[in-house]
C-alpha positions, 0 to 999 in steps of 0.5 A: 342527390335529385335533380332539383337539388343540382345546379342547372349548369356550372358557375358560382353566380354573379360577379358582385355580392350586391346583385347576387340573386337579383334579376334585372327587370328592365334593361337598355339595349344599345346597338353598335356597329361592332357590338351589342351592350345590354345594361340594366336600368334597375335601381339596385343593378343600374350600370351592371351589364355586358357586351356581345361582340358582333363578329364572334359573339364573345360575351364580356361583363361591362367594365367602366363607362360606355365611352363616347361612341354613339349607338346606332339604336337604343331600345328597352328590353325585358330579359335575355333568354339566352344565346345559341351558336350556329355556323357563322356565330352567335345569336342572342335571344332577348325579350322585346315585350312582355305582358303582366299575367297575374301574381303568384305568392306575392311576385308578378308573373309575365308572359313573353309577348315578343322576342328577337334574336340579335345577330352576331354572325359576321363570319357568314362570308367565311362559310362555304356555299353549303354552309351558307344555305345551312345557316339560312335554314338555321336562321329560319328555324330562329324565326320559328323560335322567336314566335314560341307560344306560352312562355312565362317568367318572373324576376324574383320567383321560381315558377318551376317548382310546385308549391309543395316541393317549394315548401320543403326546400331549405330557405337558403335555396331562395337566396340563390339565383333563380336558375340555381333554384329551378327544376331543370325539367321545366326550364324551356330555355335551359340550353340557351342559358349556358353562355350567360351562366358561364360569363357569370351573369346571374342577374340576366339569367331568367328561366322561362317556363312553357305552359300555362299561367292564369289567376282568377279572383272570386267571392264565395259567401262574402269571402275572397278566393284566389285560384291559380292554374299553372302548368309546366311543360317538360323539356326533356322530349320537347316537340310537336304532335306527330314528331314526338310521340311516346317515350325515348329510351330513357323513359321521358315521354312527349307532351309531359306536363305538370299542372297545379291548381292552387287555392288561396283563401285567408290564411290557407294555401292549397294546391292539387297537382296532376300530370299528363304525358304520352304513353310511355312506350316506343311508338310513332305515328308518321304523317303521310297525308292521311287524316289519321296515320297509322300507329306503329310500336317500335321494336327495340332491345330496351323497349321493355325497360322504357315504361319501368324507367318512366314510372320509377322516376315518377314514383321517386318525385311524386310518390304513388302514381295512379295512371289513367289511360283514356285511349280507345279499346279498338283499332290502333289505339286498342292495340297501343293500349293493350301493349300499355296495360301489358307493360303495367302488369310487369310491376309486381314489386311496386304494385302498392305504389302504381295503380293502372286504370284503363277508361274508354273515354269515347265509348263512355262519353260518346254521346258528349256529356261531361258528367260521364267522367263521373264513372271514372271518378267513382272508380278512382275516388278512394285512391284520390283521397288517399293521395290527398292534396297539399295545404298549409297556413300563413305560417308555413305549418304543413296541415296536409300533403299530397302523397301521390299523383294522377297521371292521365293520358289519351293519344295526344294527351290534349283533348280527352285528357284536359276534359278529365283533369278539369273534372278532377280539378273541380272535384278537388276544388270542392274538397279544398274549399270544404276543408278551408270551411267555405263549403259544407261537406255536402256543398259543391262549387257547381251550386254557384253558377258565376264561379263554376263558369269562371272555373270552366273557362280557366280550364278551357283556356288552359287546354287551348294553350297546351294544345297550341304548344304541342299541336298548333291549334285549339283543343277539341272537346272544349264544349265538354268542359265549358257546358258540360255537353257537345254543342253545334257551334262546338262541333264546328270549332272542333272541325276547324281545329282538327283541319288546322292540326292536319295541315300544320302536322303535315306541312309545317311541324317538320320545321317546327320540330327542327326549331325545338331540337336546335334551341333545346340542345338535342341537335348541336351545330358544328362546322366541318361535318356533313350538312343535315339538309342533304335532300333527295329529289322529292325533298328539294321541292316545296312540300305543300305546293307539290302535294297540292299540285299533284292532288288538284292535278289528279282532280282536273284530269279526272274531270277532264276525262269524264267530260271527254268520255261522252264522245266516242272519238275521244274514248281512248284519250279518256281511258288514258287520262283516267289511267293517268289520274289513277297513277297520280293517286296511287303515287300520292298514296304510296309516297305520302311521307315524301310530301309532308314536312319532316324534321331533318336534325334528329331522329325520333328517339 
């Protein structure tokens, strides 16, 4: 049985047949001194709810009326994203505001605008001194989780399954609660939902996806067309740019994203699916204050099996895989790319289902012209046509199906990857519209300036959002998608984004990685064990202030020594100060990793 066909967690649905399969769209949160009560205010599920004990976090379905006790506070919430247990008790994550983003197959899609953790941690006073410090750090991680970008959900539509996969599933599946319909790989809050499911609170179990969702409408030759771009990030190797690279031993890769471009016109619905993901090898790039840390391949007894596990999984899910490698062919990138190509040559038994194409993006598109990607398209056009795309009519009749997938990667799977995916998306949009009869066989969407500009903007914003989720900044090379060339203002924007990435990767992403490991279940909190936050002397000092003080101090000493050096009486002191400056610089260089924020909870693999 495939993973999609299995239930996410154990449990058999709601307590009442009336509410089975329905999700509450609006809820009332009542806060009391000893408990929280979440109660539906929907017409079909009104009064249905549960309470959470503030002392021990015990969840109980509501029975009977609420009693006469007045709550301390009453507010409206729009979903319960889950529950996590830490050292002092439970914390319930609720959606406090939402934003309507668009519609998908007749269902309204919302973006999470704000979230809040409700504390049920009365056991805090029973903790040891070290446990209280640990709990305080865990709570600071929850604050990071509350600000998670790019979360989307629907109350009555499964967003984790692509259109083709959804059309193949039995209709009985759609009558099940949303969490039972969903693909576990793409449920961002999968780990957080366990307690709600165990309590059989299906109407409150809302699967969230992280990624991107955008819908636009335009008129082509007096015909209304709807375009949807939806991306789903995988939760198996969730993490930040520098702390989750490559693959784990099971073959799950960092920044794995499934992107689906859907076109709706008249009685037709069509989709084109692409994926991106880090190079499926064991490798790392540990921050050390340098702008571009060294790439290292990890030696491990299972290393040779990692790529095989990754691609066998992809072929089972998507069919034929066309792996497009966009990395440089020199330097550290070149070594990694070569190791990747060597691994790809070890698939002789599946050579007809797996094709590897190496395309040096920077060398080919080095002058900043978007249409240079046409050289790649010409190289793989025949394989793209062979894979096809999905197309069905209003009656649900299958007209075409996508028989394979294009898997693109660069080093980060952000900038070059997004440029390439947007180019392929544009080419497939032409083919889709031609098949639907809106364009002739020799026409292109590029002839309609107003439409192509909208299309480019959608892909630029898609790239920015995926980059925010992984690297913390906007994507680079957005000009190539928007204008087809690099502009001066684009260079300035890219420079600022690159500096932002440098700062975040070196001084903040360690904590952000801990937050992701905590809520995704990669790290389990338990009392009685050693603290995960035991630190050495350097680690006890705040990262950025220390690094800044050392660097500024070194510059100050250098300047001071040069000024004093003009007077021969101060020459020995100048030599001494200059030596101290050199020593400080050497200390920073030798211990760069010690000055950077790094995760405490989990290792790289």
